[in-house]
C-alpha positions as CSV (number, residue, x, y, z in Angstrom):
1,X,111.7,47.2,112.1
2,X,111.1,46.6,108.6
3,X,109.7,50.5,108.3
4,X,113.3,51.8,110.4
5,X,115.2,49.6,107.9
6,X,113.2,51.3,104.9
7,X,113.5,54.8,106.4
8,X,117.7,54.2,106.6
9,X,117.8,52.9,103.3
10,X,116.2,56.3,101.5
11,X,118.4,58.6,104.0
12,X,121.3,56.8,102.7
13,X,120.2,57.0,98.9
14,X,119.2,60.5,99.5
15,X,122.7,61.1,100.9
16,X,124.5,59.5,98.2
17,X,122.4,61.2,95.4
18,X,123.3,64.5,96.9
19,X,127.3,63.4,97.4
20,X,127.1,63.0,93.5
21,X,125.4,66.2,92.6
22,X,128.4,68.2,94.9
23,X,130.9,66.0,93.2
24,X,129.8,66.8,89.5
25,X,128.9,70.8,90.4
26,X,132.8,70.8,91.8
27,X,134.3,69.0,88.9
28,X,132.3,71.1,86.4
29,X,134.8,73.2,84.0
30,X,133.2,76.5,85.3
31,X,134.9,75.6,88.4
32,X,138.3,75.9,86.8
33,X,138.2,79.5,86.5
34,X,139.6,81.9,89.4
35,X,137.2,83.4,92.0
36,X,137.5,87.0,90.3
37,X,136.2,85.5,87.1
38,X,133.1,83.8,88.8
39,X,132.4,87.1,90.8
40,X,132.2,88.9,87.7
41,X,129.6,86.5,86.2
42,X,127.6,86.2,89.2
43,X,127.1,90.0,89.2
44,X,125.3,89.9,86.3
45,X,123.0,87.9,87.8
46,X,119.6,89.5,89.6
47,X,120.0,89.1,93.3
48,X,116.6,87.1,94.1
49,X,116.4,84.5,93.2
50,X,119.5,83.8,90.7
51,X,122.5,85.0,92.9
52,X,120.5,83.4,96.1
53,X,120.3,80.3,94.3
54,X,123.7,80.4,93.4
55,X,125.1,80.4,96.8
56,X,123.4,77.1,97.5
57,X,125.5,74.8,94.8
58,X,128.8,74.7,97.0
59,X,130.9,76.2,99.7
60,X,133.4,78.0,97.5
61,X,130.1,79.6,95.4
62,X,128.5,80.7,98.7
63,X,131.3,82.4,99.9
64,X,131.6,84.2,96.3
65,X,127.9,84.6,95.6
66,X,127.6,86.5,99.2
67,X,131.0,88.6,99.5
68,X,130.6,92.1,100.4
69,X,131.4,93.3,96.7
70,X,128.3,91.2,95.7
71,X,126.0,93.0,98.0
72,X,126.2,94.8,101.2
73,X,123.8,93.4,104.1
74,X,121.6,95.3,106.9
75,X,121.2,92.7,109.4
76,X,120.5,94.3,113.5
77,X,120.9,90.9,114.8
78,X,124.7,90.6,113.6
79,X,126.6,91.6,116.7
80,X,130.1,91.7,115.0
81,X,129.4,94.3,112.9
82,X,133.3,94.7,112.0
83,X,132.3,92.0,109.5
84,X,132.8,93.7,106.3
85,X,129.3,94.3,104.1
86,X,127.5,94.3,107.4
87,X,125.5,97.1,108.8
88,X,123.0,97.8,111.7
89,X,120.6,100.2,109.9
90,X,119.7,101.2,106.3
91,X,121.2,104.8,106.3
92,X,124.6,103.2,107.3
93,X,124.6,100.8,104.4
94,X,123.1,103.6,101.9
95,X,126.3,105.8,103.1
96,X,128.8,103.1,102.8
97,X,127.4,101.8,99.3
98,X,129.0,102.6,96.0
99,X,126.7,103.4,93.2
100,X,125.4,100.0,91.4
101,X,125.2,98.3,94.7
102,X,122.5,96.0,96.2
103,X,121.2,96.1,99.9
104,X,120.0,93.0,101.1
105,X,118.0,93.8,104.3
106,X,117.4,90.9,106.6
107,X,113.9,89.6,107.0
108,X,112.3,89.9,110.4
109,X,111.2,92.8,112.8
110,X,111.0,96.5,111.8
111,X,114.0,99.1,110.2
112,X,113.7,101.9,111.1
113,X,113.8,104.2,107.6
114,X,112.9,107.9,108.0
115,X,113.9,111.0,105.4
116,X,116.8,108.4,104.3
117,X,118.1,110.1,101.0
118,X,119.6,107.9,98.1
119,X,121.5,109.9,95.9
120,X,123.1,107.2,94.0
121,X,121.9,104.4,91.9
122,X,121.0,101.6,94.4
123,X,119.0,98.2,94.7
124,X,117.2,97.4,98.0
125,X,116.1,94.0,98.8
126,X,113.8,92.3,101.3
127,X,115.3,89.2,102.8
128,X,112.2,87.1,103.3
129,X,110.3,85.2,101.0
130,X,107.3,87.6,100.9
131,X,107.5,91.4,101.0
132,X,105.9,91.5,104.7
133,X,108.7,89.7,106.1
134,X,110.9,92.8,106.0
135,X,109.3,95.5,107.0
136,X,110.8,99.5,106.8
137,X,108.6,101.7,109.4
138,X,108.7,105.6,109.1
139,X,107.2,107.2,112.4
140,X,105.3,110.3,112.5
141,X,107.1,113.7,112.1
142,X,109.3,112.2,108.9
143,X,108.6,113.4,105.3
144,X,109.0,110.2,103.9
145,X,110.7,106.8,104.6
146,X,113.1,106.6,101.6
147,X,113.7,109.8,98.9
148,X,115.5,109.0,95.6
149,X,117.3,111.7,93.8
150,X,118.6,108.8,91.6
151,X,117.7,105.5,89.2
152,X,117.0,103.3,92.0
153,X,114.9,99.9,92.1
154,X,112.5,98.4,95.5
155,X,111.8,94.7,95.6
156,X,110.4,92.5,98.5
157,X,110.1,94.8,101.1
158,X,107.2,96.4,103.0
159,X,107.3,100.1,103.3
160,X,104.9,101.6,106.3
161,X,104.4,105.4,107.1
162,X,102.6,106.7,110.0
163,X,102.0,110.1,108.5
164,X,103.2,111.2,105.2
165,X,104.5,109.4,102.6
166,X,106.3,105.9,101.9
167,X,108.5,106.9,99.2
168,X,109.5,110.3,98.0
169,X,110.7,110.4,94.4
170,X,112.9,113.8,93.2
171,X,114.6,112.8,90.3
172,X,115.9,109.4,88.5
173,X,114.1,106.1,87.4
174,X,112.3,104.3,90.3
175,X,111.2,100.8,90.1
176,X,108.8,99.1,92.7
177,X,108.5,95.5,92.1
178,X,106.7,93.3,94.3
179,X,106.4,95.5,97.2
180,X,103.7,96.7,100.0
181,X,103.0,100.2,100.6
182,X,101.1,101.2,103.6
183,X,100.1,104.4,105.3
184,X,98.7,104.4,108.4
185,X,94.6,104.8,108.5
186,X,94.0,108.0,110.7
187,X,91.9,111.2,110.6
188,X,94.8,113.1,108.8
189,X,95.1,110.1,106.1
190,X,94.6,113.1,103.2
191,X,98.1,113.9,104.4
192,X,99.4,110.5,103.6
193,X,100.1,109.1,100.3
194,X,102.1,105.9,99.3
195,X,103.9,107.6,96.5
196,X,104.9,110.7,95.7
197,X,106.9,112.1,93.1
198,X,108.3,116.3,92.8
199,X,110.3,115.7,89.4
200,X,110.0,118.1,86.7
201,X,111.3,117.4,83.6
202,X,112.2,121.0,82.5
203,X,115.8,119.7,81.8
204,X,116.5,119.0,78.0
205,X,116.7,115.8,77.2
206,X,119.2,114.7,73.9
207,X,118.6,110.6,74.0
208,X,115.3,109.7,71.9
209,X,114.9,107.5,74.6
210,X,112.0,108.0,76.8
211,X,113.0,106.1,80.0
212,X,116.3,108.2,80.4
213,X,114.1,110.8,82.1
214,X,112.3,110.7,85.4
215,X,109.8,108.1,86.0
216,X,108.6,105.4,88.7
217,X,107.5,102.2,87.4
218,X,105.0,100.1,89.7
219,X,104.7,96.4,89.5
220,X,102.9,93.7,91.2
221,X,102.4,96.0,94.6
222,X,100.0,95.9,97.2
223,X,99.2,99.8,98.2
224,X,97.0,100.4,101.0
225,X,96.1,103.5,103.1
226,X,95.8,107.4,101.9
227,X,93.4,109.2,100.0
228,X,95.4,109.0,96.6
229,X,97.6,106.3,95.5
230,X,100.3,108.6,93.8
231,X,100.7,112.2,94.0
232,X,102.4,113.7,91.3
233,X,104.0,117.2,90.2
234,X,105.3,118.8,86.8
235,X,104.6,117.1,83.9
236,X,104.5,113.1,85.5
237,X,101.2,111.8,85.2
238,X,99.8,108.3,85.9
239,X,100.0,105.9,82.8
240,X,99.1,102.5,81.8
241,X,97.4,101.4,84.8
242,X,96.4,97.7,85.8
243,X,95.1,96.3,88.7
244,X,94.3,92.4,89.8
245,X,92.4,91.5,92.7
246,X,94.0,88.5,94.3
247,X,92.2,86.7,97.1
248,X,91.8,89.5,99.6
249,X,94.6,91.4,98.2
250,X,94.6,94.1,95.3
251,X,97.8,94.3,93.4
252,X,98.7,97.4,91.1
253,X,100.7,98.1,88.0
254,X,101.4,101.4,86.6
255,X,103.9,103.8,85.5
256,X,104.1,107.6,86.4
257,X,105.9,108.8,83.4
258,X,106.1,112.4,81.1
259,X,102.7,112.9,79.5
């Protein structure tokens, strides 16, 4: 009985503390702002983890931080597809997205990604805690899972290609952060490559900022399979390579940029 009373006492204290925190957050001066102002502020936060954590503050903040204007969602488990901002597959979400949108891909299971062209600036994020919880699968017969013709970012995702390349970079600045790129091992693995860049910088770049051209940046990403990690054409070349071996995995940092 004493142990039960102690546990009940602790649970009551925890509830009081949580209620106090919620009251303080709700009475904070920032909550005097209207919804439009708060959403504008939230738009400057990185989707994960900052905007995700923001959604945990209160019901109002959850509604605003998860509003379709803030990011689109790909979730096959959602039955009511009439809900704004929710799509059954990646291709549909990419078509509906506006330049600068963030697409959150639900964790669990495998999402089909086959020759999906991305011609506008977008950010694709895996919804799991780890990249292997959100997998994009490209089946044999496709050139690539995702094809980039604009400045884009991929983070917290696993991209798996059976035969071909995981990511095909045509133009723009592509950033791959905290992902896993896998090419299936088979007798034709010399045809497989995690990253292929066909960008050619023959155009005149008047800006002195180097990053305005075509480039690929890889950060803390695991690469598996394929004879080569990167295949480039034009005058892009592999630069600034860093490798860290952590337990059973090897993580890479490198840039594909102009020589």
